[in-house]
N, C-alpha and C positions, 0 to 999 in steps of 0.2 A: 376829476371833472364832475360837477354835480349834474343832476337831472335837469335843472333849470337851463343850464347853458346848452344842453342838447335840444331842448324844446325851443329855444330862441334862435337856433340856427336857421338861416333863411334858405329857401329853396326857390327854384325857378317857378314861374307860373305854370299852372296846369293848362292843357290844351283848352282853348276857349276863353282863357283869361285875356283881358284886353289892357295891357300896360298903358298908362297915361302918356300922352305926348308932351312931356315936360318942356321940350325945347321948341314946340310948335312947328315941327317940320312939315306936318300935313294939314295945317290950318286952312290953307287955300283950298285943298281938295274937299275938306269937310264943309267949308262955307259954300262951295259950289253945289255940293250934294244937298245941303239944307235949303238953299234957294230953290233948287229944282223940286224938292219934295213939297215945299210950300206952294210953289207955282202949280204943281199937279195934284194938289189936295191930298197929300200923303199917300200917293200911289207909287211905291218904290220901283215897280217895273218900268215906269217911264223915265227913271233916273239911273238905269243900269250902268251907263257909261261912267257916271260919277261914282257909283259904288266901286266899280273896278279901279278907277283912278285912285280912290282913297285907299283901297286895300293894297294896291301896288305900291303906293307911297309908303305905307306902313311896313310892307315887306322890305322895300329898298332901304329903309332907315332903321332896320333892326327892331321895329316895334312889334313885330310878330314874325313867326317862322315863315320862311318861304313855302308856299303851298300852291299846288295846281288849282287854278280858279274853279275848275269843274268840281273839285272836292268841296268847294265852298258854295256850290249851287249856282255858279256863274259861268258855266260852260257854254259852248256854242249852241247847244240844243235848247238853251233857255235865254238866248240873247235876242229876243224879238224887239223890233222897233215900235210895234204897235200891238194893240189887243187883237186886231184882225190877223196879224201874222201868227200870233200865239194860237188863235182859234184854228187857223189853217194847219199849223203844225200838229195840233192835237187831233184834228180831223184826219189828217194823213196817217198819223200814228195808229189811230183806231182802225183805219182801213187796212193798214199793213198787218195788224194783229188779226183782223177778221180773215184776211186772205190766207195767212199762215194756218189759222184754225181750220178753215175749209179744206186746205191741202192736207192737213193731218187727218181729218175725217175721211177724206177720199182714200188716203193711203191705208187707213185701218179697214175701210170697207173692201178695198182690193185684196188686202191680206186675208181678210175673213173669207172672201169669195174663193180665193185660191185654196184655202184650207178645206173648204166644203167640197171642192171638186175631187 
């Protein structure tokens, strides 16, 4: 066997590769997403449902490996229906982090006070 035949051996796509949909199994989902994107002036967050539908179609038709949507950035924590919901989510998250930080500071102060006694 020559070196050339080894170099020409095909391999599966790397993670992140996007095989073409030669048989147009997901054309409908892709068109719906594109219409939504145009309608909302290229703001993909407003078209999340269509993103999910398209990726689900690709997974169901073997055009990509089945993957948990949260690993693709589409989990429940990022599925807001509006920018207001996203702002509220982020505000709540910041407040939770702030509360945890304050509790940690209090614990450290108590521990320090007990050591000084």
